[in-house]
C-alpha positions as CSV (number, residue, x, y, z in Angstrom):
1,Y,5.3,9.2,-16.4
2,F,8.1,8.5,-14.0
3,D,9.3,12.1,-14.2
4,V,5.9,13.2,-12.9
5,I,5.6,10.8,-10.0
6,S,9.3,11.2,-9.0
7,Q,8.5,14.8,-8.2
8,S,5.8,13.6,-5.7
9,F,8.3,11.1,-4.4
10,D,10.9,13.8,-3.8
11,Q,8.4,15.9,-2.0
12,A,7.5,13.0,0.3
13,I,11.2,12.2,0.8
14,A,11.9,15.8,1.8
15,L,9.4,15.3,4.6
16,N,11.4,12.3,5.9
17,I,8.7,9.8,4.8
18,N,10.1,6.4,4.7
19,C,7.1,4.4,3.5
20,I,4.3,5.1,1.0
21,R,1.2,3.3,-0.1
22,V,0.4,2.9,-3.8
23,Y,-2.7,1.4,-5.4
24,G,-4.5,1.2,-8.7
25,L,-1.5,-0.4,-10.3
26,H,-1.6,-2.3,-13.5
27,P,0.2,-5.6,-13.6
28,S,1.2,-5.2,-17.3
29,N,3.3,-2.2,-16.5
30,S,6.8,-2.4,-15.1
31,H,7.3,-0.6,-11.8
32,R,11.0,-1.3,-11.6
33,K,12.2,2.3,-12.2
34,A,10.0,3.7,-9.5
35,M,10.8,0.9,-7.0
36,D,14.5,1.2,-7.6
37,Y,14.4,5.0,-7.2
38,L,12.4,4.6,-3.9
39,K,14.9,1.9,-2.7
40,L,17.8,4.2,-3.4
41,K,16.1,6.9,-1.3
42,G,15.3,4.4,1.6
43,V,11.6,4.3,1.0
44,Y,9.5,1.2,1.5
45,V,6.2,0.6,-0.4
46,M,2.9,-0.7,0.7
47,V,1.4,-2.2,-2.5
48,G,-2.3,-2.2,-3.2
49,L,-3.4,-5.2,-5.2
50,V,-6.8,-4.0,-6.4
51,D,-8.2,-1.4,-8.7
52,F,-11.8,-0.4,-9.7
53,A,-12.3,-3.5,-11.9
54,H,-10.6,-6.1,-9.7
55,A,-11.7,-6.0,-6.1
56,V,-14.1,-7.5,-3.6
57,H,-17.4,-5.8,-4.3
58,N,-18.4,-3.8,-1.2
59,K,-22.2,-4.1,-1.9
60,S,-22.3,-7.8,-2.3
61,G,-19.0,-9.4,-1.1
62,A,-18.4,-10.8,-4.6
63,Y,-14.8,-12.0,-5.1
64,D,-13.9,-13.6,-8.4
65,D,-11.0,-15.4,-10.1
66,A,-10.1,-12.3,-12.2
67,T,-9.6,-10.3,-9.0
68,F,-7.2,-12.9,-7.6
69,A,-5.4,-13.2,-10.9
70,H,-4.8,-9.5,-11.0
71,A,-3.5,-9.5,-7.5
72,A,-1.2,-12.5,-8.1
73,R,0.4,-10.8,-11.1
74,L,1.2,-7.8,-9.0
75,V,2.6,-10.0,-6.2
76,D,4.7,-11.8,-8.8
77,E,6.3,-8.5,-9.7
78,F,6.6,-6.7,-6.4
79,Q,7.8,-9.6,-4.3
80,A,11.1,-9.2,-6.1
81,Y,11.7,-5.7,-4.8
82,D,13.5,-5.5,-1.4
83,N,11.6,-2.4,-0.5
84,T,8.1,-4.0,-0.8
85,F,6.9,-3.6,2.7
86,C,3.5,-5.3,2.5
87,F,0.5,-6.0,0.2
88,S,-3.1,-4.7,0.7
89,V,-6.1,-6.5,-0.8
90,G,-8.6,-3.8,-0.2
91,N,-9.1,-0.2,0.4
92,E,-12.0,0.8,2.7
93,V,-14.2,-2.1,1.6
94,E,-16.1,-2.3,4.9
95,Y,-18.2,0.7,6.0
96,P,-19.9,-0.7,9.0
97,G,-23.5,0.5,9.4
98,N,-23.7,2.3,6.1
99,Q,-23.6,0.1,3.0
100,A,-26.9,-1.7,3.2
101,A,-29.0,1.2,4.5
102,Y,-28.1,3.9,1.9
103,F,-28.0,4.3,-1.9
104,Y,-27.0,7.2,-4.1
105,D,-29.7,8.7,-6.2
106,E,-29.3,10.1,-9.8
107,N,-27.8,13.3,-8.3
108,K,-25.3,11.2,-6.3
109,K,-27.0,12.2,-3.1
110,K,-26.9,9.7,-0.3
111,V,-30.4,8.6,0.5
112,K,-31.7,6.2,3.1
113,K,-33.7,3.2,1.9
114,D,-37.0,4.4,3.5
115,Q,-38.9,1.3,2.4
116,K,-37.0,-0.8,4.9
117,T,-37.9,-1.1,8.6
118,D,-35.1,-0.6,11.2
119,A,-35.0,-4.3,11.8
120,E,-34.8,-5.1,8.1
121,L,-31.9,-2.6,7.7
122,V,-30.0,-4.2,10.7
123,E,-30.5,-7.7,9.3
124,E,-29.4,-6.6,5.7
125,T,-26.4,-4.6,7.0
126,V,-25.1,-7.4,9.3
127,K,-25.5,-10.0,6.4
128,L,-23.6,-7.7,4.0
129,E,-20.8,-6.9,6.5
130,L,-20.4,-10.7,7.1
131,D,-20.4,-11.5,3.4
132,V,-17.8,-8.8,2.6
133,A,-15.6,-9.7,5.6
134,Q,-15.6,-13.4,4.6
135,A,-14.6,-12.5,1.1
136,M,-11.8,-10.2,2.3
137,R,-10.5,-12.9,4.5
138,S,-10.6,-15.3,1.6
139,F,-8.7,-12.8,-0.6
140,V,-6.0,-12.4,2.1
141,R,-5.7,-16.2,2.5
142,D,-5.4,-16.7,-1.3
143,V,-2.7,-14.1,-1.6
144,K,-0.7,-15.5,1.3
145,N,-1.1,-19.0,-0.2
146,H,0.2,-17.7,-3.6
147,I,3.2,-16.1,-1.9
148,K,4.0,-19.4,-0.1
149,S,3.3,-21.7,-3.0
150,Q,5.7,-19.6,-5.2
151,G,8.5,-19.8,-2.6
152,Y,8.6,-16.0,-2.2
153,R,9.9,-14.3,0.9
154,T,7.3,-13.7,3.6
155,I,5.6,-10.4,3.0
156,P,2.7,-9.3,5.2
157,V,-0.8,-9.2,3.5
158,G,-3.7,-7.1,4.9
159,M,-6.2,-4.5,4.0
160,V,-6.8,-0.8,4.6
161,M,-9.8,-0.1,6.8
162,Q,-12.1,2.9,6.5
163,D,-10.7,6.3,7.4
164,G,-11.6,7.4,10.9
165,A,-12.4,5.2,13.9
166,Q,-15.9,3.9,14.3
167,A,-16.5,1.9,17.5
168,N,-19.5,-0.3,17.8
169,W,-22.7,1.6,17.2
170,T,-24.4,2.7,20.4
171,N,-27.4,4.6,21.6
172,Q,-25.3,7.7,20.8
173,N,-25.8,7.1,17.1
174,P,-28.4,9.4,15.4
175,D,-30.1,6.6,13.5
176,A,-32.1,4.2,15.6
177,W,-31.6,1.3,13.2
178,Q,-27.8,1.5,13.6
179,R,-27.8,0.8,17.3
180,G,-26.1,-2.5,18.0
181,L,-24.4,-2.9,14.7
182,I,-20.7,-3.9,14.7
183,G,-18.1,-1.2,14.0
184,T,-14.6,-1.0,12.6
185,D,-13.1,-2.0,15.9
186,T,-14.9,-5.3,15.9
187,I,-14.2,-5.9,12.2
188,A,-10.5,-5.3,12.8
189,R,-10.4,-7.9,15.5
190,Y,-12.2,-10.3,13.1
191,Y,-9.5,-9.9,10.4
């Protein structure tokens, strides 16, 4: 497997990239060969601590012990590598103004929840955004506490926000129910 990913590493290194982000890692696997190779090439690594089975649920804000245990095992390994740049506890978990209002039908088509009034959608969306944001902050706190309690070196812990800037929703947004909702800019300040 290393031979396959090292080709990707070499392509990135040829572009003078000095930091990469990895995610979907399994804590039972050793990542030493890849990390040593990247260190030799002068590349730092931003380590994602979640996967599909272990993450804060973006439709409910659910955060459980198994998710933290998965993350802690990855921290325990990656803290030992000098080229671990930071840890990330989430990848685009917050989608301001979208999560509560839409669902995907059997054809995986995005459909608005028509049975809800605009006011109900705003209320449901704000509650969901707050629940998810609180869970993400708890996850960051727990990982930072784990690093400190184990006596590891200080390594930044954060999350990856959604791609693309989304300021607070204004009257320029096409859907009336979205007006007044908080956007990524506000959520980033909250974190």
